[in-house]
N, CA, C and O atoms as a GROMACS GRO file, in nm:
protein
  436
    1MET      N    1   3.320   6.268  10.810
    1MET     CA    2   3.159   6.274  10.901
    1MET      C    3   3.074   6.350  10.845
    1MET      O    4   3.087   6.470  10.823
    2LYS      N    5   2.979   6.279  10.819
    2LYS     CA    6   2.855   6.407  10.741
    2LYS      C    7   2.785   6.427  10.858
    2LYS      O    8   2.744   6.355  10.949
    3ASP      N    9   2.783   6.616  10.811
    3ASP     CA   10   2.689   6.716  10.897
    3ASP      C   11   2.558   6.636  10.876
    3ASP      O   12   2.544   6.516  10.849
    4ALA      N   13   2.444   6.756  10.898
    4ALA     CA   14   2.332   6.742  10.880
    4ALA      C   15   2.251   6.838  10.752
    4ALA      O   16   2.131   6.855  10.729
    5ASP      N   17   2.357   6.883  10.694
    5ASP     CA   18   2.342   6.938  10.549
    5ASP      C   19   2.374   6.813  10.472
    5ASP      O   20   2.288   6.747  10.413
    6ASP      N   21   2.485   6.787  10.473
    6ASP     CA   22   2.530   6.634  10.402
    6ASP      C   23   2.444   6.525  10.386
    6ASP      O   24   2.474   6.443  10.299
    7ILE      N   25   2.294   6.499  10.487
    7ILE     CA   26   2.235   6.395  10.522
    7ILE      C   27   2.096   6.437  10.462
    7ILE      O   28   2.000   6.374  10.414
    8LEU      N   29   2.116   6.529  10.477
    8LEU     CA   30   1.984   6.590  10.404
    8LEU      C   31   2.007   6.581  10.268
    8LEU      O   32   1.947   6.503  10.195
    9ARG      N   33   2.099   6.665  10.230
    9ARG     CA   34   2.137   6.682  10.119
    9ARG      C   35   2.116   6.526   9.999
    9ARG      O   36   2.067   6.517   9.887
   10SER      N   37   2.170   6.441  10.076
   10SER     CA   38   2.161   6.279  10.038
   10SER      C   39   2.020   6.228  10.009
   10SER      O   40   1.974   6.167   9.913
   11LYS      N   41   1.955   6.281  10.150
   11LYS     CA   42   1.836   6.226  10.108
   11LYS      C   43   1.692   6.320  10.009
   11LYS      O   44   1.577   6.281   9.990
   12LEU      N   45   1.730   6.396   9.982
   12LEU     CA   46   1.662   6.467   9.844
   12LEU      C   47   1.723   6.433   9.784
   12LEU      O   48   1.652   6.358   9.718
   13GLN      N   49   1.838   6.424   9.736
   13GLN     CA   50   1.933   6.358   9.623
   13GLN      C   51   1.826   6.225   9.567
   13GLN      O   52   1.790   6.202   9.452
   14GLN      N   53   1.798   6.160   9.680
   14GLN     CA   54   1.740   6.003   9.674
   14GLN      C   55   1.622   6.032   9.630
   14GLN      O   56   1.580   5.942   9.557
   15LEU      N   57   1.542   6.128   9.645
   15LEU     CA   58   1.370   6.112   9.632
   15LEU      C   59   1.374   6.217   9.526
   15LEU      O   60   1.276   6.291   9.525
   16LEU      N   61   1.445   6.236   9.456
   16LEU     CA   62   1.484   6.306   9.345
   16LEU      C   63   1.540   6.175   9.214
   16LEU      O   64   1.497   6.168   9.099
   17LYS      N   65   1.660   6.070   9.289
   17LYS     CA   66   1.701   5.944   9.178
   17LYS      C   67   1.546   5.866   9.182
   17LYS      O   68   1.504   5.802   9.085
   18ASP      N   69   1.495   5.878   9.268
   18ASP     CA   70   1.401   5.799   9.327
   18ASP      C   71   1.253   5.831   9.212
   18ASP      O   72   1.151   5.764   9.227
   19GLY      N   73   1.260   5.902   9.140
   19GLY     CA   74   1.155   5.954   9.067
   19GLY      C   75   1.061   6.043   9.097
   19GLY      O   76   0.946   6.041   9.054
   20LEU      N   77   1.109   6.127   9.174
   20LEU     CA   78   1.001   6.216   9.302
   20LEU      C   79   0.954   6.288   9.118
   20LEU      O   80   1.044   6.292   9.035
   21LYS      N   81   0.857   6.322   9.092
   21LYS     CA   82   0.786   6.450   8.952
   21LYS      C   83   0.804   6.572   8.995
   21LYS      O   84   0.739   6.611   9.092
   22THR      N   85   0.856   6.621   8.959
   22THR     CA   86   0.847   6.811   9.017
   22THR      C   87   0.827   6.863   8.885
   22THR      O   88   0.856   6.806   8.780
   23GLU      N   89   0.769   6.987   8.899
   23GLU     CA   90   0.746   7.094   8.822
   23GLU      C   91   0.782   7.174   8.781
   23GLU      O   92   0.744   7.289   8.802
   24VAL      N   93   0.893   7.128   8.691
   24VAL     CA   94   1.023   7.219   8.659
   24VAL      C   95   0.949   7.336   8.568
   24VAL      O   96   1.012   7.442   8.563
   25GLU      N   97   0.821   7.330   8.493
   25GLU     CA   98   0.796   7.431   8.432
   25GLU      C   99   0.630   7.463   8.438
   25GLU      O  100   0.560   7.363   8.449
   26PRO      N  101   0.556   7.602   8.432
   26PRO     CA  102   0.680   7.682   8.402
   26PRO      C  103   0.788   7.755   8.489
   26PRO      O  104   0.792   7.736   8.610
   27ARG      N  105   0.864   7.828   8.435
   27ARG     CA  106   0.948   7.855   8.523
   27ARG      C  107   0.926   8.012   8.511
   27ARG      O  108   0.890   8.098   8.431
   28ALA      N  109   0.986   7.992   8.686
   28ALA     CA  110   0.919   8.186   8.739
   28ALA      C  111   1.005   8.338   8.662
   28ALA      O  112   1.113   8.391   8.688
   29TYR      N  113   0.925   8.362   8.586
   29TYR     CA  114   1.010   8.437   8.507
   29TYR      C  115   1.013   8.585   8.556
   29TYR      O  116   1.098   8.674   8.559
   30THR      N  117   0.852   8.568   8.599
   30THR     CA  118   0.772   8.744   8.574
   30THR      C  119   0.758   8.737   8.760
   30THR      O  120   0.779   8.630   8.819
   31SER      N  121   0.719   8.874   8.839
   31SER     CA  122   0.722   8.888   8.931
   31SER      C  123   0.594   8.831   8.990
   31SER      O  124   0.585   8.819   9.113
   32GLU      N  125   0.475   8.788   8.891
   32GLU     CA  126   0.363   8.796   8.950
   32GLU      C  127   0.372   8.596   8.991
   32GLU      O  128   0.331   8.538   9.091
   33MET      N  129   0.453   8.529   8.848
   33MET     CA  130   0.484   8.436   8.905
   33MET      C  131   0.548   8.398   9.026
   33MET      O  132   0.470   8.355   9.112
   34VAL      N  133   0.697   8.403   9.061
   34VAL     CA  134   0.755   8.419   9.149
   34VAL      C  135   0.649   8.449   9.266
   34VAL      O  136   0.623   8.365   9.352
   35THR      N  137   0.606   8.540   9.261
   35THR     CA  138   0.503   8.564   9.400
   35THR      C  139   0.447   8.476   9.424
   35THR      O  140   0.454   8.446   9.543
   36GLN      N  141   0.367   8.392   9.343
   36GLN     CA  142   0.271   8.282   9.337
   36GLN      C  143   0.355   8.162   9.395
   36GLN      O  144   0.335   8.084   9.488
   37LEU      N  145   0.430   8.173   9.328
   37LEU     CA  146   0.556   8.066   9.382
   37LEU      C  147   0.586   8.018   9.561
   37LEU      O  148   0.565   7.938   9.653
   38VAL      N  149   0.644   8.126   9.519
   38VAL     CA  150   0.703   8.232   9.712
   38VAL      C  151   0.593   8.161   9.776
   38VAL      O  152   0.614   8.049   9.821
   39SER      N  153   0.447   8.228   9.788
   39SER     CA  154   0.318   8.202   9.875
   39SER      C  155   0.331   8.081   9.884
   39SER      O  156   0.333   8.026   9.994
   40ARG      N  157   0.345   7.996   9.739
   40ARG     CA  158   0.267   7.817   9.773
   40ARG      C  159   0.376   7.754   9.836
   40ARG      O  160   0.357   7.653   9.903
   41LEU      N  161   0.516   7.815   9.819
   41LEU     CA  162   0.657   7.747   9.948
   41LEU      C  163   0.598   7.798  10.079
   41LEU      O  164   0.565   7.714  10.163
   42GLN      N  165   0.583   7.913  10.101
   42GLN     CA  166   0.585   7.969  10.220
   42GLN      C  167   0.468   7.856  10.267
   42GLN      O  168   0.491   7.797  10.373
   43ALA      N  169   0.370   7.829  10.209
   43ALA     CA  170   0.202   7.728  10.302
   43ALA      C  171   0.341   7.628  10.321
   43ALA      O  172   0.390   7.640  10.433
   44ILE      N  173   0.412   7.532  10.231
   44ILE     CA  174   0.496   7.423  10.290
   44ILE      C  175   0.510   7.421  10.431
   44ILE      O  176   0.514   7.526  10.495
   45PRO      N  177   0.518   7.310  10.485
   45PRO     CA  178   0.557   7.361  10.644
   45PRO      C  179   0.735   7.285  10.616
   45PRO      O  180   0.775   7.185  10.557
   46PRO      N  181   0.787   7.368  10.675
   46PRO     CA  182   0.956   7.332  10.646
   46PRO      C  183   1.046   7.203  10.602
   46PRO      O  184   1.141   7.198  10.525
   47ASP      N  185   0.981   7.101  10.680
   47ASP     CA  186   1.064   6.999  10.697
   47ASP      C  187   0.928   6.876  10.574
   47ASP      O  188   0.914   6.754  10.583
   48HIS      N  189   0.871   6.951  10.499
   48HIS     CA  190   0.814   6.808  10.394
   48HIS      C  191   0.859   6.850  10.262
   48HIS      O  192   0.800   6.910  10.172
   49TYR      N  193   1.014   6.789  10.275
   49TYR     CA  194   1.094   6.841  10.197
   49TYR      C  195   1.044   6.771  10.016
   49TYR      O  196   1.091   6.810   9.909
   50ALA      N  197   0.959   6.683  10.032
   50ALA     CA  198   0.931   6.618   9.849
   50ALA      C  199   0.838   6.702   9.835
   50ALA      O  200   0.832   6.703   9.712
   51ASP      N  201   0.712   6.821   9.892
   51ASP     CA  202   0.657   6.890   9.827
   51ASP      C  203   0.693   6.975   9.811
   51ASP      O  204   0.639   7.051   9.731
   52LYS      N  205   0.844   7.018   9.902
   52LYS     CA  206   0.931   7.165   9.857
   52LYS      C  207   0.957   7.176   9.758
   52LYS      O  208   0.949   7.270   9.679
   53LEU      N  209   1.011   7.024   9.747
   53LEU     CA  210   1.120   6.986   9.578
   53LEU      C  211   1.027   6.999   9.461
   53LEU      O  212   1.036   7.052   9.351
   54THR      N  213   0.952   6.946   9.511
   54THR     CA  214   0.801   6.921   9.410
   54THR      C  215   0.769   7.071   9.330
   54THR      O  216   0.770   7.096   9.210
   55ALA      N  217   0.746   7.145   9.427
   55ALA     CA  218   0.699   7.270   9.378
   55ALA      C  219   0.804   7.382   9.368
   55ALA      O  220   0.756   7.491   9.333
   56ALA      N  221   0.911   7.380   9.386
   56ALA     CA  222   0.981   7.450   9.327
   56ALA      C  223   1.044   7.363   9.258
   56ALA      O  224   1.156   7.341   9.304
   57GLY      N  225   1.013   7.294   9.149
   57GLY     CA  226   1.096   7.263   9.024
   57GLY      C  227   1.255   7.168   9.039
   57GLY      O  228   1.348   7.162   8.958
   58VAL      N  229   1.246   7.123   9.132
   58VAL     CA  230   1.400   7.085   9.174
   58VAL      C  231   1.455   6.976   9.085
   58VAL      O  232   1.392   6.871   9.099
   59THR      N  233   1.561   6.970   8.991
   59THR     CA  234   1.578   6.888   8.921
   59THR      C  235   1.751   6.888   8.972
   59THR      O  236   1.835   6.968   9.012
   60LEU      N  237   1.740   6.756   8.945
   60LEU     CA  238   1.960   6.734   8.950
   60LEU      C  239   2.025   6.766   8.869
   60LEU      O  240   2.148   6.756   8.872
   61THR      N  241   1.948   6.819   8.758
   61THR     CA  242   2.041   6.853   8.630
   61THR      C  243   2.023   7.018   8.587
   61THR      O  244   1.910   7.062   8.609
   62PRO      N  245   2.124   7.118   8.526
   62PRO     CA  246   2.085   7.210   8.550
   62PRO      C  247   1.968   7.226   8.426
   62PRO      O  248   1.932   7.131   8.358
   63TYR      N  249   1.919   7.357   8.410
   63TYR     CA  250   1.791   7.378   8.340
   63TYR      C  251   1.803   7.409   8.221
   63TYR      O  252   1.802   7.532   8.230
   64ALA      N  253   1.818   7.378   8.080
   64ALA     CA  254   1.834   7.494   7.970
   64ALA      C  255   1.717   7.514   7.899
   64ALA      O  256   1.646   7.425   7.852
   65PRO      N  257   1.698   7.643   7.892
   65PRO     CA  258   1.538   7.673   7.829
   65PRO      C  259   1.539   7.658   7.697
   65PRO      O  260   1.619   7.718   7.625
   66PRO      N  261   1.442   7.572   7.651
   66PRO     CA  262   1.448   7.510   7.500
   66PRO      C  263   1.428   7.647   7.419
   66PRO      O  264   1.381   7.633   7.306
   67GLU      N  265   1.454   7.765   7.460
   67GLU     CA  266   1.444   7.841   7.292
   67GLU      C  267   1.542   7.899   7.308
   67GLU      O  268   1.558   7.993   7.230
   68ASP      N  269   1.689   7.867   7.445
   68ASP     CA  270   1.778   7.976   7.393
   68ASP      C  271   1.911   7.887   7.317
   68ASP      O  272   1.948   7.771   7.340
   69ASP      N  273   1.951   7.960   7.247
   69ASP     CA  274   2.005   7.920   7.157
   69ASP      C  275   2.210   7.937   7.228
   69ASP      O  276   2.303   7.881   7.169
   70ASP      N  277   2.229   8.024   7.354
   70ASP     CA  278   2.305   8.023   7.383
   70ASP      C  279   2.385   7.923   7.512
   70ASP      O  280   2.320   7.820   7.530
   71ASP      N  281   2.465   7.930   7.571
   71ASP     CA  282   2.519   7.804   7.681
   71ASP      C  283   2.484   7.847   7.801
   71ASP      O  284   2.539   7.796   7.899
   72LEU      N  285   2.402   7.934   7.815
   72LEU     CA  286   2.340   7.977   7.933
   72LEU      C  287   2.237   7.823   8.011
   72LEU      O  288   2.139   7.766   7.964
   73LYS      N  289   2.294   7.802   8.110
   73LYS     CA  290   2.232   7.695   8.223
   73LYS      C  291   2.186   7.733   8.333
   73LYS      O  292   2.286   7.759   8.399
   74GLN      N  293   2.064   7.760   8.418
   74GLN     CA  294   2.041   7.722   8.476
   74GLN      C  295   2.054   7.631   8.591
   74GLN      O  296   1.982   7.533   8.605
   75SER      N  297   2.151   7.666   8.678
   75SER     CA  298   2.205   7.562   8.789
   75SER      C  299   2.205   7.624   8.949
   75SER      O  300   2.214   7.746   8.963
   76CYS      N  301   2.199   7.568   9.025
   76CYS     CA  302   2.217   7.632   9.175
   76CYS      C  303   2.359   7.692   9.161
   76CYS      O  304   2.356   7.799   9.221
   77GLU      N  305   2.468   7.674   9.115
   77GLU     CA  306   2.573   7.708   9.117
   77GLU      C  307   2.595   7.861   9.057
   77GLU      O  308   2.689   7.938   9.077
   78THR      N  309   2.484   7.876   8.980
   78THR     CA  310   2.486   8.039   8.930
   78THR      C  311   2.333   8.097   8.967
   78THR      O  312   2.276   8.179   8.896
   79CYS      N  313   2.277   8.039   9.092
   79CYS     CA  314   2.234   8.158   9.112
   79CYS      C  315   2.260   8.218   9.240
   79CYS      O  316   2.350   8.187   9.317
   80MET      N  317   2.145   8.336   9.259
   80MET     CA  318   2.227   8.448   9.330
   80MET      C  319   2.178   8.404   9.504
   80MET      O  320   2.207   8.473   9.601
   81TYR      N  321   2.109   8.290   9.507
   81TYR     CA  322   2.078   8.240   9.641
   81TYR      C  323   2.127   8.136   9.658
   81TYR      O  324   2.057   8.061   9.726
   82PHE      N  325   2.276   8.072   9.602
   82PHE     CA  326   2.338   7.941   9.660
   82PHE      C  327   2.466   7.974   9.742
   82PHE      O  328   2.532   8.074   9.717
   83VAL      N  329   2.489   7.912   9.812
   83VAL     CA  330   2.586   7.983   9.906
   83VAL      C  331   2.712   7.850   9.900
   83VAL      O  332   2.720   7.737   9.948
   84ILE      N  333   2.794   7.930   9.818
   84ILE     CA  334   2.879   7.775   9.746
   84ILE      C  335   2.951   7.730   9.845
   84ILE      O  336   2.908   7.618   9.875
   85HIS      N  337   3.055   7.765   9.923
   85HIS     CA  338   3.108   7.685  10.066
   85HIS      C  339   2.986   7.619  10.156
   85HIS      O  340   3.026   7.550  10.250
   86ARG      N  341   2.871   7.629  10.143
   86ARG     CA  342   2.801   7.542  10.217
   86ARG      C  343   2.730   7.424  10.159
   86ARG      O  344   2.689   7.318  10.206
   87GLN      N  345   2.729   7.501   9.995
   87GLN     CA  346   2.649   7.404   9.869
   87GLN      C  347   2.499   7.443   9.944
   87GLN      O  348   2.465   7.345  10.011
   88PHE      N  349   2.432   7.517   9.951
   88PHE     CA  350   2.334   7.590  10.027
   88PHE      C  351   2.179   7.652   9.943
   88PHE      O  352   2.220   7.698   9.836
   89CYS      N  353   2.104   7.661   9.946
   89CYS     CA  354   2.016   7.729   9.895
   89CYS      C  355   1.946   7.806   9.996
   89CYS      O  356   1.873   7.749  10.077
   90ASP      N  357   1.965   7.954   9.997
   90ASP     CA  358   1.935   8.058  10.129
   90ASP      C  359   1.844   8.098  10.047
   90ASP      O  360   1.837   8.218  10.074
   91LEU      N  361   1.745   8.070   9.939
   91LEU     CA  362   1.603   8.098   9.928
   91LEU      C  363   1.500   8.097  10.105
   91LEU      O  364   1.499   7.999  10.179
   92PRO      N  365   1.444   8.195  10.127
   92PRO     CA  366   1.416   8.145  10.286
   92PRO      C  367   1.274   8.021  10.224
   92PRO      O  368   1.278   7.905  10.266
   93GLU      N  369   1.211   8.046  10.169
   93GLU     CA  370   1.143   7.960  10.112
   93GLU      C  371   1.152   7.793  10.098
   93GLU      O  372   1.074   7.700  10.119
   94LEU      N  373   1.300   7.808  10.047
   94LEU     CA  374   1.321   7.658  10.043
   94LEU      C  375   1.446   7.622  10.146
   94LEU      O  376   1.436   7.526  10.223
   95HIS      N  377   1.585   7.719  10.141
   95HIS     CA  378   1.622   7.673  10.266
   95HIS      C  379   1.671   7.537  10.237
   95HIS      O  380   1.631   7.458  10.323
   96LEU      N  381   1.742   7.484  10.149
   96LEU     CA  382   1.806   7.351  10.153
   96LEU      C  383   1.913   7.311  10.108
   96LEU      O  384   1.942   7.340   9.992
   97PRO      N  385   2.004   7.231  10.189
   97PRO     CA  386   2.160   7.174  10.095
   97PRO      C  387   2.111   7.112   9.975
   97PRO      O  388   2.016   7.037   9.956
   98VAL      N  389   2.198   7.160   9.897
   98VAL     CA  390   2.158   7.140   9.686
   98VAL      C  391   2.282   7.123   9.659
   98VAL      O  392   2.380   7.176   9.711
   99GLU      N  393   2.274   7.044   9.574
   99GLU     CA  394   2.441   6.994   9.461
   99GLU      C  395   2.403   7.201   9.370
   99GLU      O  396   2.313   7.284   9.357
  100LYS      N  397   2.553   7.178   9.337
  100LYS     CA  398   2.558   7.276   9.251
  100LYS      C  399   2.493   7.241   9.062
  100LYS      O  400   2.462   7.313   8.967
  101ASP      N  401   2.497   7.150   9.078
  101ASP     CA  402   2.402   7.120   8.910
  101ASP      C  403   2.266   7.148   8.925
  101ASP      O  404   2.179   7.172   8.841
  102TRP      N  405   2.263   7.141   9.051
  102TRP     CA  406   2.101   7.115   9.058
  102TRP      C  407   2.045   7.232   8.996
  102TRP      O  408   2.100   7.330   8.945
  103SER      N  409   1.897   7.195   9.015
  103SER     CA  410   1.820   7.383   8.968
  103SER      C  411   1.668   7.368   9.000
  103SER      O  412   1.606   7.267   9.031
  104CYS      N  413   1.629   7.482   8.985
  104CYS     CA  414   1.478   7.481   9.017
  104CYS      C  415   1.389   7.580   8.966
  104CYS      O  416   1.453   7.614   8.866
  105ARG      N  417   1.266   7.664   8.966
  105ARG     CA  418   1.207   7.740   8.905
  105ARG      C  419   1.253   7.879   8.925
  105ARG      O  420   1.278   7.955   8.831
  106LEU      N  421   1.267   7.923   9.103
  106LEU     CA  422   1.316   8.013   9.129
  106LEU      C  423   1.433   8.090   9.072
  106LEU      O  424   1.440   8.212   9.089
  107TRP      N  425   1.524   8.022   9.005
  107TRP     CA  426   1.653   8.052   8.970
  107TRP      C  427   1.685   8.180   8.924
  107TRP      O  428   1.667   8.195   8.803
  108ARG      N  429   1.727   8.274   8.986
  108ARG     CA  430   1.788   8.372   8.957
  108ARG      C  431   1.952   8.398   8.931
  108ARG      O  432   2.025   8.310   8.978
  109ILE      N  433   2.022   8.518   8.856
  109ILE     CA  434   2.183   8.534   8.866
  109ILE      C  435   2.183   8.586   8.956
  109ILE      O  436   2.289   8.622   9.007
   0.00000   0.00000   0.00000
């Protein structure tokens, strides 16, 4: 039986599969960009999932910076906010169930 996280994760995945356009770039690599994006996410009501996905730049696949030659892929699984046993993003501004291969602009090791 699916729990609430599984149900919401499936809904989020379907939004993305149905072509929801998200703001994948620019990535939030500077503290100024992180602050700006976090403020924007804080202004989005918690249940406005499409808006959260869009602003955070969530993708169904890991992000690979075009200028990188190494194998570093930015995925939820390698992010410090990922709760592995729950398959969940614990970043307070997102706080959403995710898949390990998804990615967003606030990715951090």
